[in-house]
C-alpha positions in Angstrom: -52.9 -81.7 49.6 -53.8 -85.3 49.8 -51.2 -88.0 50.4 -51.2 -91.0 48.1 -51.5 -93.9 50.5 -51.5 -97.7 50.3 -53.2 -99.6 47.5 -56.3 -101.2 49.1 -59.4 -103.1 48.5 -62.5 -101.9 50.3 -65.6 -104.1 50.9 -68.6 -102.1 51.7 -72.5 -102.1 51.6 -74.6 -100.1 49.4 -78.3 -99.6 48.9 -80.2 -100.6 45.7 -83.5 -99.6 44.2 -86.4 -101.4 42.6 -88.2 -99.3 40.1 -91.9 -99.7 39.3 -95.0 -100.7 41.2 -95.0 -104.1 43.0 -97.0 -106.2 45.4 -94.1 -108.6 45.9 -92.3 -108.8 49.2 -89.7 -106.2 49.7 -86.2 -107.0 48.7 -84.3 -106.9 51.9 -80.8 -107.9 50.6 -78.1 -105.2 50.5 -75.5 -104.9 47.8 -72.1 -105.9 48.8 -69.5 -104.0 46.8 -65.7 -104.1 46.4 -63.6 -101.2 45.4 -59.8 -101.0 44.6 -57.7 -97.9 44.8 -55.2 -95.8 46.5 -56.3 -94.7 50.0 -55.9 -91.0 50.1 -58.1 -90.2 53.1 -59.3 -92.1 56.1 -61.2 -91.0 59.2 -64.2 -91.8 61.3 -66.5 -90.2 58.6 -65.2 -91.6 55.3 -62.6 -93.4 53.3 -61.5 -91.8 50.0 -60.0 -94.0 47.3 -58.4 -92.8 44.1 -58.5 -95.0 40.9 -55.4 -93.4 39.4 -52.3 -91.7 40.7 -49.1 -90.3 39.3 -46.1 -92.0 40.7 -43.9 -89.5 42.8 -46.6 -86.9 42.8 -49.9 -86.1 44.6 -51.8 -85.7 41.4 -54.6 -88.2 40.9 -58.1 -88.7 39.3 -61.2 -90.8 39.9 -61.7 -90.2 43.6 -64.5 -92.2 45.3 -65.8 -91.3 48.9 -67.3 -94.2 50.9 -69.1 -93.6 54.1 -67.1 -95.2 57.0 -70.3 -96.7 58.3 -70.7 -98.7 55.1 -67.2 -100.2 55.2 -67.0 -103.9 56.3 -63.3 -104.6 55.6 -60.2 -103.0 54.2 -57.2 -105.0 52.9 -53.8 -103.6 52.0 -52.8 -104.9 48.5 -49.5 -103.0 48.4 -48.0 -100.7 51.1 -47.0 -97.2 50.0 -43.2 -96.6 50.1 
């Protein structure tokens, strides 16, 4: 059973896609993303945030898994008691 951890912001990079045919130069920018949630799992492979949690319980919904290699920064907004 997952533990509901600290409320965090995670800044991470993601890919993006250009549809259709083109002769333009390739778009070499990456997408910088920020996600906010309860940190319920963290290891060298991934970080998992949950958007919603029940206080005093481990029940939650809206989990998002972010590859650890994509994470640029994690900031604690509120420490879990």
